[in-house]
MIFI-123819 format. One record per residue (C-alpha): residue number from 0; residue in three letters; y, x, z. Coordinates in pm, whole numbers, plus 50000, padded with zeros to 5 digits. Layout:
N
@num = NUM, residuo = ALA, v = Y, u = X, w = Z
...
END
This chain:
347
@num = 0, residuo = MET, v = 49088, u = 46098, w = 46982
@num = 1, residuo = THR, v = 49136, u = 46348, w = 46694
@num = 2, residuo = ALA, v = 49036, u = 46710, w = 46737
@num = 3, residuo = VAL, v = 49307, u = 46965, w = 46656
@num = 4, residuo = ASP, v = 49233, u = 47303, w = 46519
@num = 5, residuo = PRO, v = 49403, u = 47561, w = 46745
@num = 6, residuo = ALA, v = 49410, u = 47813, w = 46459
@num = 7, residuo = GLY, v = 49638, u = 47594, w = 46249
@num = 8, residuo = ALA, v = 49864, u = 47491, w = 46536
@num = 9, residuo = HIS, v = 50122, u = 47754, w = 46454
@num = 10, residuo = GLU, v = 50115, u = 47665, w = 46084
@num = 11, residuo = ASP, v = 50230, u = 47306, w = 46148
@num = 12, residuo = ALA, v = 50497, u = 47412, w = 46397
@num = 13, residuo = PRO, v = 50861, u = 47413, w = 46284
@num = 14, residuo = ALA, v = 51010, u = 47730, w = 46154
@num = 15, residuo = GLY, v = 51244, u = 47777, w = 46452
@num = 16, residuo = THR, v = 50972, u = 47732, w = 46714
@num = 17, residuo = PRO, v = 50897, u = 48061, w = 46894
@num = 18, residuo = ARG, v = 50532, u = 48161, w = 46889
@num = 19, residuo = ARG, v = 50360, u = 48222, w = 47219
@num = 20, residuo = ASP, v = 50285, u = 48581, w = 47299
@num = 21, residuo = ILE, v = 49920, u = 48688, w = 47294
@num = 22, residuo = PRO, v = 49789, u = 48812, w = 47633
@num = 23, residuo = GLY, v = 49617, u = 49108, w = 47463
@num = 24, residuo = ARG, v = 49943, u = 49219, w = 47311
@num = 25, residuo = ARG, v = 50114, u = 49202, w = 47647
@num = 26, residuo = GLY, v = 49838, u = 49415, w = 47798
@num = 27, residuo = ARG, v = 49876, u = 49680, w = 47527
@num = 28, residuo = LEU, v = 50249, u = 49688, w = 47569
@num = 29, residuo = ARG, v = 50205, u = 49725, w = 47945
@num = 30, residuo = ALA, v = 49960, u = 50006, w = 47894
@num = 31, residuo = LEU, v = 50202, u = 50186, w = 47658
@num = 32, residuo = ARG, v = 50480, u = 50155, w = 47914
@num = 33, residuo = GLN, v = 50267, u = 50354, w = 48158
@num = 34, residuo = PHE, v = 50321, u = 50662, w = 47943
@num = 35, residuo = VAL, v = 50701, u = 50628, w = 47946
@num = 36, residuo = PRO, v = 50860, u = 50788, w = 48257
@num = 37, residuo = THR, v = 51118, u = 50578, w = 48434
@num = 38, residuo = PRO, v = 51361, u = 50674, w = 48712
@num = 39, residuo = ARG, v = 51210, u = 50419, w = 48945
@num = 40, residuo = ALA, v = 50835, u = 50459, w = 48890
@num = 41, residuo = THR, v = 50826, u = 50834, w = 48809
@num = 42, residuo = PRO, v = 51150, u = 50992, w = 48925
@num = 43, residuo = PHE, v = 51018, u = 51353, w = 48922
@num = 44, residuo = THR, v = 50882, u = 51327, w = 48568
@num = 45, residuo = PHE, v = 51195, u = 51150, w = 48448
@num = 46, residuo = CYS, v = 51444, u = 51399, w = 48589
@num = 47, residuo = TYR, v = 51235, u = 51701, w = 48494
@num = 48, residuo = GLY, v = 51196, u = 51559, w = 48142
@num = 49, residuo = LEU, v = 51575, u = 51527, w = 48107
@num = 50, residuo = VAL, v = 51617, u = 51893, w = 48202
@num = 51, residuo = LEU, v = 51353, u = 52005, w = 47950
@num = 52, residuo = LEU, v = 51515, u = 51786, w = 47684
@num = 53, residuo = ALA, v = 51853, u = 51950, w = 47748
@num = 54, residuo = THR, v = 51716, u = 52305, w = 47730
@num = 55, residuo = ALA, v = 51510, u = 52227, w = 47421
@num = 56, residuo = VAL, v = 51813, u = 52085, w = 47241
@num = 57, residuo = TYR, v = 52019, u = 52387, w = 47340
@num = 58, residuo = ALA, v = 51746, u = 52626, w = 47225
@num = 59, residuo = GLU, v = 51735, u = 52445, w = 46892
@num = 60, residuo = PHE, v = 52108, u = 52408, w = 46822
@num = 61, residuo = GLY, v = 52274, u = 52666, w = 47054
@num = 62, residuo = ASP, v = 52388, u = 53018, w = 46980
@num = 63, residuo = GLU, v = 52083, u = 53226, w = 46891
@num = 64, residuo = ALA, v = 52192, u = 53542, w = 47073
@num = 65, residuo = THR, v = 52272, u = 53346, w = 47390
@num = 66, residuo = VAL, v = 51941, u = 53161, w = 47375
@num = 67, residuo = ASN, v = 51744, u = 53480, w = 47334
@num = 68, residuo = GLN, v = 51921, u = 53640, w = 47627
@num = 69, residuo = LEU, v = 51851, u = 53337, w = 47846
@num = 70, residuo = LEU, v = 51483, u = 53343, w = 47753
@num = 71, residuo = ARG, v = 51458, u = 53714, w = 47834
@num = 72, residuo = ASP, v = 51625, u = 53660, w = 48169
@num = 73, residuo = SER, v = 51386, u = 53371, w = 48244
@num = 74, residuo = SER, v = 51069, u = 53562, w = 48147
@num = 75, residuo = THR, v = 50807, u = 53605, w = 48423
@num = 76, residuo = ASP, v = 50702, u = 53953, w = 48317
@num = 77, residuo = ALA, v = 50591, u = 54209, w = 48569
@num = 78, residuo = ALA, v = 50933, u = 54378, w = 48584
@num = 79, residuo = HIS, v = 51119, u = 54059, w = 48664
@num = 80, residuo = LEU, v = 50856, u = 53947, w = 48914
@num = 81, residuo = ALA, v = 50901, u = 54274, w = 49099
@num = 82, residuo = ASP, v = 51283, u = 54246, w = 49088
@num = 83, residuo = ARG, v = 51359, u = 53873, w = 49138
@num = 84, residuo = PRO, v = 51040, u = 53669, w = 49158
@num = 85, residuo = LEU, v = 51180, u = 53335, w = 49284
@num = 86, residuo = VAL, v = 51452, u = 53318, w = 49021
@num = 87, residuo = VAL, v = 51225, u = 53388, w = 48722
@num = 88, residuo = LEU, v = 50944, u = 53161, w = 48849
@num = 89, residuo = VAL, v = 51186, u = 52865, w = 48856
@num = 90, residuo = ALA, v = 51382, u = 52960, w = 48543
@num = 91, residuo = SER, v = 51071, u = 53008, w = 48332
@num = 92, residuo = ALA, v = 50964, u = 52649, w = 48401
@num = 93, residuo = LEU, v = 51287, u = 52511, w = 48248
@num = 94, residuo = TRP, v = 51188, u = 52591, w = 47888
@num = 95, residuo = VAL, v = 50925, u = 52450, w = 47653
@num = 96, residuo = ALA, v = 50760, u = 52724, w = 47449
@num = 97, residuo = GLY, v = 50746, u = 52601, w = 47090
@num = 98, residuo = GLY, v = 50995, u = 52316, w = 47139
@num = 99, residuo = LEU, v = 50953, u = 51947, w = 47217
@num = 100, residuo = TRP, v = 50722, u = 51888, w = 46920
@num = 101, residuo = SER, v = 50464, u = 52138, w = 47040
@num = 102, residuo = PHE, v = 50143, u = 52021, w = 47213
@num = 103, residuo = PHE, v = 50275, u = 52083, w = 47563
@num = 104, residuo = GLY, v = 50611, u = 51924, w = 47480
@num = 105, residuo = LEU, v = 50441, u = 51601, w = 47362
@num = 106, residuo = ALA, v = 50187, u = 51599, w = 47648
@num = 107, residuo = PHE, v = 50442, u = 51653, w = 47923
@num = 108, residuo = ALA, v = 50550, u = 51293, w = 47982
@num = 109, residuo = PRO, v = 50204, u = 51124, w = 47956
@num = 110, residuo = VAL, v = 50023, u = 51374, w = 48173
@num = 111, residuo = LEU, v = 50280, u = 51432, w = 48440
@num = 112, residuo = GLY, v = 50387, u = 51067, w = 48450
@num = 113, residuo = ALA, v = 50030, u = 50945, w = 48489
@num = 114, residuo = LEU, v = 49967, u = 51187, w = 48771
@num = 115, residuo = GLU, v = 50289, u = 51090, w = 48946
@num = 116, residuo = ARG, v = 50194, u = 50721, w = 48927
@num = 117, residuo = ARG, v = 49865, u = 50803, w = 49098
@num = 118, residuo = VAL, v = 49972, u = 51048, w = 49372
@num = 119, residuo = GLY, v = 50349, u = 51036, w = 49393
@num = 120, residuo = GLY, v = 50633, u = 51269, w = 49295
@num = 121, residuo = LEU, v = 50599, u = 51527, w = 49577
@num = 122, residuo = ARG, v = 50231, u = 51587, w = 49520
@num = 123, residuo = THR, v = 50281, u = 51601, w = 49145
@num = 124, residuo = ALA, v = 50555, u = 51861, w = 49185
@num = 125, residuo = GLY, v = 50331, u = 52056, w = 49422
@num = 126, residuo = VAL, v = 50040, u = 52064, w = 49178
@num = 127, residuo = PHE, v = 50267, u = 52165, w = 48888
@num = 128, residuo = LEU, v = 50437, u = 52442, w = 49085
@num = 129, residuo = LEU, v = 50109, u = 52571, w = 49230
@num = 130, residuo = GLY, v = 49947, u = 52597, w = 48887
@num = 131, residuo = HIS, v = 50254, u = 52758, w = 48740
@num = 132, residuo = VAL, v = 50286, u = 53020, w = 49014
@num = 133, residuo = LEU, v = 49916, u = 53106, w = 49059
@num = 134, residuo = ALA, v = 49845, u = 53136, w = 48689
@num = 135, residuo = THR, v = 50156, u = 53352, w = 48638
@num = 136, residuo = LEU, v = 50070, u = 53587, w = 48922
@num = 137, residuo = ALA, v = 49702, u = 53602, w = 48818
@num = 138, residuo = THR, v = 49798, u = 53721, w = 48470
@num = 139, residuo = GLU, v = 50099, u = 53942, w = 48538
@num = 140, residuo = LEU, v = 49979, u = 54133, w = 48844
@num = 141, residuo = PRO, v = 49683, u = 54286, w = 48659
@num = 142, residuo = VAL, v = 49925, u = 54399, w = 48388
@num = 143, residuo = ALA, v = 50141, u = 54575, w = 48648
@num = 144, residuo = GLY, v = 49827, u = 54736, w = 48796
@num = 145, residuo = ALA, v = 49708, u = 54851, w = 48450
@num = 146, residuo = VAL, v = 50049, u = 55004, w = 48376
@num = 147, residuo = ALA, v = 50048, u = 55183, w = 48713
@num = 148, residuo = ALA, v = 49697, u = 55315, w = 48640
@num = 149, residuo = GLY, v = 49807, u = 55439, w = 48300
@num = 150, residuo = ARG, v = 49581, u = 55210, w = 48101
@num = 151, residuo = LEU, v = 49874, u = 55015, w = 47946
@num = 152, residuo = PRO, v = 50206, u = 55143, w = 47819
@num = 153, residuo = ALA, v = 50527, u = 55084, w = 48019
@num = 154, residuo = ALA, v = 50650, u = 54843, w = 47753
@num = 155, residuo = SER, v = 50392, u = 54591, w = 47879
@num = 156, residuo = LEU, v = 50611, u = 54541, w = 48187
@num = 157, residuo = HIS, v = 50880, u = 54381, w = 47968
@num = 158, residuo = ARG, v = 50747, u = 54094, w = 47763
@num = 159, residuo = LEU, v = 50856, u = 53738, w = 47688
@num = 160, residuo = ASP, v = 50667, u = 53491, w = 47907
@num = 161, residuo = TYR, v = 50809, u = 53145, w = 47980
@num = 162, residuo = GLY, v = 50719, u = 52778, w = 47946
@num = 163, residuo = ILE, v = 50557, u = 52481, w = 48124
@num = 164, residuo = SER, v = 50203, u = 52527, w = 47988
@num = 165, residuo = PHE, v = 50053, u = 52663, w = 48314
@num = 166, residuo = GLY, v = 50196, u = 52388, w = 48530
@num = 167, residuo = LEU, v = 50099, u = 52119, w = 48278
@num = 168, residuo = MET, v = 49741, u = 52244, w = 48258
@num = 169, residuo = ALA, v = 49715, u = 52224, w = 48638
@num = 170, residuo = ALA, v = 49847, u = 51867, w = 48629
@num = 171, residuo = LEU, v = 49598, u = 51780, w = 48357
@num = 172, residuo = GLY, v = 49310, u = 51919, w = 48564
@num = 173, residuo = ALA, v = 49417, u = 51723, w = 48875
@num = 174, residuo = LEU, v = 49465, u = 51402, w = 48673
@num = 175, residuo = ALA, v = 49121, u = 51439, w = 48506
@num = 176, residuo = CYS, v = 48944, u = 51479, w = 48839
@num = 177, residuo = LEU, v = 49102, u = 51166, w = 48975
@num = 178, residuo = GLN, v = 48965, u = 50950, w = 48687
@num = 179, residuo = PRO, v = 48632, u = 50771, w = 48675
@num = 180, residuo = THR, v = 48329, u = 50951, w = 48539
@num = 181, residuo = ARG, v = 48369, u = 50894, w = 48163
@num = 182, residuo = PRO, v = 48750, u = 50950, w = 48134
@num = 183, residuo = LYS, v = 48717, u = 51248, w = 48365
@num = 184, residuo = TRP, v = 48471, u = 51436, w = 48146
@num = 185, residuo = VAL, v = 48662, u = 51340, w = 47831
@num = 186, residuo = LEU, v = 48984, u = 51494, w = 47964
@num = 187, residuo = LEU, v = 48810, u = 51802, w = 48110
@num = 188, residuo = GLY, v = 48614, u = 51849, w = 47789
@num = 189, residuo = GLY, v = 48925, u = 51839, w = 47572
@num = 190, residuo = ALA, v = 49111, u = 52082, w = 47799
@num = 191, residuo = SER, v = 48817, u = 52315, w = 47813
@num = 192, residuo = LEU, v = 48785, u = 52321, w = 47430
@num = 193, residuo = MET, v = 49154, u = 52408, w = 47404
@num = 194, residuo = CYS, v = 49116, u = 52692, w = 47657
@num = 195, residuo = ALA, v = 48807, u = 52817, w = 47473
@num = 196, residuo = GLN, v = 48995, u = 52819, w = 47143
@num = 197, residuo = ASP, v = 49276, u = 53024, w = 47302
@num = 198, residuo = LEU, v = 49021, u = 53276, w = 47431
@num = 199, residuo = VAL, v = 48851, u = 53301, w = 47092
@num = 200, residuo = GLU, v = 49176, u = 53352, w = 46899
@num = 201, residuo = PHE, v = 49319, u = 53573, w = 47176
@num = 202, residuo = ALA, v = 49666, u = 53564, w = 47019
@num = 203, residuo = ASP, v = 49834, u = 53597, w = 47359
@num = 204, residuo = PRO, v = 49594, u = 53746, w = 47612
@num = 205, residuo = LEU, v = 49798, u = 53649, w = 47919
@num = 206, residuo = ALA, v = 49841, u = 53288, w = 47812
@num = 207, residuo = SER, v = 49477, u = 53268, w = 47701
@num = 208, residuo = TRP, v = 49360, u = 53360, w = 48048
@num = 209, residuo = GLY, v = 49634, u = 53176, w = 48229
@num = 210, residuo = HIS, v = 49547, u = 52831, w = 48092
@num = 211, residuo = PRO, v = 49187, u = 52824, w = 48229
@num = 212, residuo = ILE, v = 49315, u = 52956, w = 48564
@num = 213, residuo = ALA, v = 49577, u = 52679, w = 48580
@num = 214, residuo = LEU, v = 49318, u = 52415, w = 48482
@num = 215, residuo = LEU, v = 49083, u = 52525, w = 48761
@num = 216, residuo = THR, v = 49373, u = 52525, w = 49007
@num = 217, residuo = GLY, v = 49451, u = 52164, w = 48924
@num = 218, residuo = CYS, v = 49084, u = 52071, w = 48959
@num = 219, residuo = ALA, v = 49075, u = 52237, w = 49301
@num = 220, residuo = CYS, v = 49373, u = 52027, w = 49412
@num = 221, residuo = HIS, v = 49206, u = 51693, w = 49341
@num = 222, residuo = ALA, v = 49024, u = 51694, w = 49678
@num = 223, residuo = LEU, v = 49353, u = 51697, w = 49869
@num = 224, residuo = LEU, v = 49506, u = 51441, w = 49635
@num = 225, residuo = ARG, v = 49203, u = 51212, w = 49665
@num = 226, residuo = ASP, v = 49195, u = 51236, w = 50045
@num = 227, residuo = GLY, v = 49567, u = 51152, w = 50065
@num = 228, residuo = ARG, v = 49526, u = 50863, w = 49824
@num = 229, residuo = ASP, v = 49221, u = 50724, w = 50007
@num = 230, residuo = SER, v = 49393, u = 50744, w = 50346
@num = 231, residuo = ASP, v = 49696, u = 50562, w = 50209
@num = 232, residuo = ARG, v = 49473, u = 50288, w = 50070
@num = 233, residuo = ALA, v = 49280, u = 50266, w = 50395
@num = 234, residuo = ASP, v = 49601, u = 50233, w = 50595
@num = 235, residuo = ALA, v = 49725, u = 49965, w = 50357
@num = 236, residuo = ALA, v = 49386, u = 49781, w = 50373
@num = 237, residuo = VAL, v = 49384, u = 49749, w = 50752
@num = 238, residuo = PRO, v = 49612, u = 49459, w = 50850
@num = 239, residuo = LEU, v = 49858, u = 49522, w = 51128
@num = 240, residuo = PRO, v = 49812, u = 49318, w = 51448
@num = 241, residuo = LEU, v = 50022, u = 49006, w = 51433
@num = 242, residuo = PRO, v = 50223, u = 48897, w = 51738
@num = 243, residuo = ALA, v = 50094, u = 48597, w = 51921
@num = 244, residuo = GLN, v = 50269, u = 48290, w = 51786
@num = 245, residuo = ALA, v = 50302, u = 47979, w = 51997
@num = 246, residuo = GLU, v = 50170, u = 47658, w = 51850
@num = 247, residuo = PRO, v = 50421, u = 47380, w = 51769
@num = 248, residuo = GLY, v = 50542, u = 47215, w = 52086
@num = 249, residuo = GLN, v = 50425, u = 47497, w = 52311
@num = 250, residuo = ARG, v = 50630, u = 47751, w = 52507
@num = 251, residuo = GLU, v = 50572, u = 48120, w = 52569
@num = 252, residuo = PRO, v = 50274, u = 48206, w = 52791
@num = 253, residuo = SER, v = 50492, u = 48318, w = 53082
@num = 254, residuo = ARG, v = 50682, u = 47989, w = 53090
@num = 255, residuo = ALA, v = 50411, u = 47757, w = 52959
@num = 256, residuo = PRO, v = 50327, u = 47454, w = 53173
@num = 257, residuo = GLN, v = 49990, u = 47464, w = 53346
@num = 258, residuo = GLN, v = 49718, u = 47230, w = 53226
@num = 259, residuo = GLY, v = 49515, u = 47018, w = 53466
@num = 260, residuo = LEU, v = 49147, u = 46956, w = 53479
@num = 261, residuo = ALA, v = 49123, u = 46700, w = 53200
@num = 262, residuo = GLY, v = 49430, u = 46749, w = 52984
@num = 263, residuo = GLY, v = 49710, u = 46643, w = 53225
@num = 264, residuo = VAL, v = 50001, u = 46881, w = 53212
@num = 265, residuo = SER, v = 50199, u = 46961, w = 53522
@num = 266, residuo = PRO, v = 50551, u = 47104, w = 53488
@num = 267, residuo = GLY, v = 50492, u = 47335, w = 53787
@num = 268, residuo = GLY, v = 50300, u = 47661, w = 53806
@num = 269, residuo = VAL, v = 49943, u = 47709, w = 53924
@num = 270, residuo = GLY, v = 49905, u = 47653, w = 54292
@num = 271, residuo = GLU, v = 50260, u = 47519, w = 54330
@num = 272, residuo = GLU, v = 50283, u = 47260, w = 54610
@num = 273, residuo = PRO, v = 50501, u = 46956, w = 54589
@num = 274, residuo = ALA, v = 50637, u = 47038, w = 54935
@num = 275, residuo = GLU, v = 50815, u = 47340, w = 54794
@num = 276, residuo = ARG, v = 51014, u = 47114, w = 54564
@num = 277, residuo = GLY, v = 51083, u = 46854, w = 54830
@num = 278, residuo = GLY, v = 50834, u = 46587, w = 54715
@num = 279, residuo = GLY, v = 50528, u = 46509, w = 54519
@num = 280, residuo = GLU, v = 50546, u = 46520, w = 54141
@num = 281, residuo = VAL, v = 50344, u = 46272, w = 53938
@num = 282, residuo = VAL, v = 50172, u = 46396, w = 53624
@num = 283, residuo = ARG, v = 50321, u = 46224, w = 53324
@num = 284, residuo = ARG, v = 50090, u = 46113, w = 53044
@num = 285, residuo = GLY, v = 50145, u = 46001, w = 52694
@num = 286, residuo = PRO, v = 50051, u = 45653, w = 52578
@num = 287, residuo = ALA, v = 49717, u = 45768, w = 52437
@num = 288, residuo = GLU, v = 49617, u = 45947, w = 52758
@num = 289, residuo = ALA, v = 49725, u = 45659, w = 52977
@num = 290, residuo = GLN, v = 49471, u = 45430, w = 52815
@num = 291, residuo = ALA, v = 49181, u = 45654, w = 52907
@num = 292, residuo = GLY, v = 49224, u = 45592, w = 53280
@num = 293, residuo = GLY, v = 49049, u = 45753, w = 53570
@num = 294, residuo = ASP, v = 49004, u = 46098, w = 53425
@num = 295, residuo = VAL, v = 49242, u = 46284, w = 53661
@num = 296, residuo = MET, v = 49184, u = 46287, w = 54032
@num = 297, residuo = GLY, v = 49466, u = 46159, w = 54242
@num = 298, residuo = VAL, v = 49602, u = 45931, w = 53971
@num = 299, residuo = ASP, v = 49338, u = 45660, w = 53924
@num = 300, residuo = ASP, v = 49372, u = 45358, w = 54156
@num = 301, residuo = GLY, v = 49007, u = 45362, w = 54255
@num = 302, residuo = LEU, v = 49022, u = 45730, w = 54353
@num = 303, residuo = HIS, v = 49335, u = 45662, w = 54563
@num = 304, residuo = ASP, v = 49150, u = 45394, w = 54756
@num = 305, residuo = ALA, v = 48839, u = 45607, w = 54801
@num = 306, residuo = HIS, v = 48996, u = 45941, w = 54901
@num = 307, residuo = GLY, v = 49336, u = 45843, w = 55023
@num = 308, residuo = GLY, v = 49515, u = 46046, w = 54750
@num = 309, residuo = GLU, v = 49383, u = 46380, w = 54879
@num = 310, residuo = ALA, v = 49128, u = 46463, w = 54604
@num = 311, residuo = GLY, v = 49321, u = 46638, w = 54333
@num = 312, residuo = PRO, v = 49580, u = 46905, w = 54259
@num = 313, residuo = VAL, v = 49853, u = 46642, w = 54267
@num = 314, residuo = ARG, v = 49903, u = 46487, w = 54609
@num = 315, residuo = VAL, v = 50025, u = 46131, w = 54625
@num = 316, residuo = SER, v = 50081, u = 45940, w = 54945
@num = 317, residuo = PRO, v = 49782, u = 45715, w = 55027
@num = 318, residuo = ARG, v = 49807, u = 45350, w = 54945
@num = 319, residuo = VAL, v = 49754, u = 45072, w = 55195
@num = 320, residuo = PRO, v = 49472, u = 44849, w = 55075
@num = 321, residuo = ARG, v = 49608, u = 44511, w = 54991
@num = 322, residuo = PRO, v = 49435, u = 44192, w = 55123
@num = 323, residuo = VAL, v = 49184, u = 44044, w = 54890
@num = 324, residuo = ARG, v = 49346, u = 43753, w = 54712
@num = 325, residuo = ARG, v = 49115, u = 43454, w = 54725
@num = 326, residuo = GLY, v = 49095, u = 43241, w = 54420
@num = 327, residuo = GLY, v = 49113, u = 42866, w = 54418
@num = 328, residuo = GLY, v = 48810, u = 42801, w = 54198
@num = 329, residuo = ALA, v = 48471, u = 42678, w = 54297
@num = 330, residuo = ASP, v = 48323, u = 43022, w = 54332
@num = 331, residuo = GLY, v = 48639, u = 43172, w = 54475
@num = 332, residuo = GLY, v = 48688, u = 42913, w = 54755
@num = 333, residuo = GLY, v = 48389, u = 42713, w = 54882
@num = 334, residuo = GLU, v = 48129, u = 42977, w = 54808
@num = 335, residuo = GLU, v = 48312, u = 43239, w = 55011
@num = 336, residuo = ARG, v = 48352, u = 43000, w = 55311
@num = 337, residuo = ARG, v = 47984, u = 42909, w = 55308
@num = 338, residuo = ARG, v = 47896, u = 43277, w = 55300
@num = 339, residuo = ASP, v = 48117, u = 43344, w = 55606
@num = 340, residuo = ALA, v = 47969, u = 43051, w = 55796
@num = 341, residuo = ASP, v = 47617, u = 43165, w = 55734
@num = 342, residuo = ALA, v = 47708, u = 43507, w = 55861
@num = 343, residuo = LEU, v = 47836, u = 43362, w = 56195
@num = 344, residuo = GLN, v = 47523, u = 43160, w = 56273
@num = 345, residuo = PRO, v = 47280, u = 43333, w = 56508
@num = 346, residuo = ARG, v = 46957, u = 43447, w = 56361
END
């Protein structure tokens, strides 16, 4: 038997022969597909991503005056929050600040899709919306208070504030806390460094404070997400009680025939008398059970002779003992007559 080098197996193969796929390559492709939102696996991320793609394309190629007016109307500044809070809170989350090629535009699908695969679309939407709303209110309400106190000018009530950064930071915090120890601290460390850089640069004070608030909001949500996930897994791990299934050749318990003392099966119920059916019923046996003999009372011939057919759940009319048939041999004839004659002689 000649050993074949597996490394050169593909070199000797014909040119048209397809090469087998490497398992490691399949695993990497499967891991990469986890970052791509699909309508079946991540419907919330997929639909929300289509909306953001449409608004980003329109902001890039649409009329500049119209785009600027839409952004001003969608801004979550203090004046708009006091006038129409629900409208601007929803509208501001339909735009990506900086476009699709910004950090938050590129991180949207991987972060939100990974969280939705872990906790589902409804919980993911709840975390995103909660971080977006809380961080917005936490940064804009102090501005309104400072303007009312005279510490900020009235122009601070009208500023341009929109984007998905607050909601995405909350989703990142929740996703990081759901990971094992090492990936958890890697994600939280990267997000914390980004928040620290914003605070150091302080280019946009409201956004610089809003990102850490949103990150902490997402981290606070992980307890609820973990409890819901663990309960779902626990429910799935406990098997449901299966209905009782009858064995082959057996009926339902309510209609099943009753079993006798030693395996004989009677078609009647427990305690049912043959007189109620108009006559005695004989227990039927299979060929294998018939060879055993004498294991059921009332059926064996010897028990019939001894008890008259009364010892057993099945009553059979007593037999009349037949006369002993005398044989014609030496022991069966002469020996019996001599024994009778000796018994008649006086002692």
